[in-house]
N, C-alpha and C positions, 0 to 999 in steps of 0.2 A: 182172709186173715187180717191183711192190712187195714182194712175198713172197720174191722172189730177192734183191733189193736187201738186205732185213732180214736174211736168213739170210747173206748174205756180210759184212755188218758184224758179225753174231755170230761168224762165224769169224774175222775179223781181231782182233776184240776179245779172244778167248780166249786167243791166246798172248801178248798184251800184258799181260793180267790175270796169266798164269802167272808172266812175269818180274817183276811188279811185287809180288804177293802172297807168292809163295814165299820170297823172301829176307826179307820182313818177317816171316813166320812162323818162320823159322829164326833170325832175329836175336833175335826176342822169346824164342823157347825157349831159345837159347844164354844171353842174359842172366838169364833167370829161373832157369835151372840153375846158372850160376856164382853168382848171388846166394844161392840156397837152400844151395849146398855151403859158402859162406862164413859164411852164418848158424849152420850146423850145427857148423863147426869153431869158431867163435866161442863158441857155447852151450858147447861141450866144454872150451874153454880157461876159460871162466867157472866151469863146475862145478868144475873142477880148482883154481881159485884160492878158491872161495867167494864169487864175486862175483855180482852180479845177472845172472840167467839170462833167456834168451829164452823167452817163454812158448810151451808146446807148441801152442797154437792158431795161433801165427805159422808154425811149421814145417809143420802140416797145411794152412794157406792156401797156402803157397807150394808144396806138393805138388799141391794142385787147381789152381793156377795154372800148373802144368807143370813146376815144378822138382824132381820126384820122382826123376828119374833119377840127377842128380849129388847130390840130396840124400841118396838112399838109397845111393850109393856112399860119399859121405863119412861117413856113420854107420856103414858096414860097416868102412871103412878106421880110423876114429878111435874104433871099438868104443863109440860112443855111442847110447844110448837102443836098444839091440838086444835087450834083455831086458824090455823095460817094455811088458807087454801092453796095458795101459790107454791107452798111446800108440800102439802099433803097430797095432791094429786101425782106429782113425779114419784113421791115416797111409795104410794099405793101402787104405782104402776110398777116400780123396781120389785116391790115386795111380791105382786102377782107374778112377775116375770120368773123370779126366784122359785116361788110356790109351784108354777108351771113346770119348771125343769126339774124340780124335786120329784114332782109326781111322775113325771117321765123316767127318771132314774129310778125310783121305787118299784116301777113296774117291770123293770128288767129282772128276770128270773135270778141271777146270783144275788143282787143286792136285795132284792125282795125278800128272798129266802133268808138272808142274813139277818135283816130286821125282824123277821118273823121269829128266828132263833132267839135273837137277843131279847125281845120283848116278851117271848113265850106265847107267841100268837100261833094258832093252829088254822088249818083249812086254807093257808095261802099257797 
């Protein structure tokens, strides 16, 4: 009886955890991506005006934190830092590290299920 009770509590806790954790993860990723794109655009403006620049390390940290998607898009659209190999290699490494970690997180059943529910995917 005790084993059945623990299992049923775990089953009940999983949907609650999905509804709570998934929006937090999505909110975090959305915020860090908007922040990253804004920093890239600001750095491009600063470069054009000859003003103080954002350290490259900050852009790499934002990529590692999850802002690589919109950061990369902002770089491509603004043609900023797209030719500098000494920056692109660590940026790509940080992006790959974050993408790998994200893939691991998405494979965990509670988070994976919540993303499937949020995006209307079936068969996950």
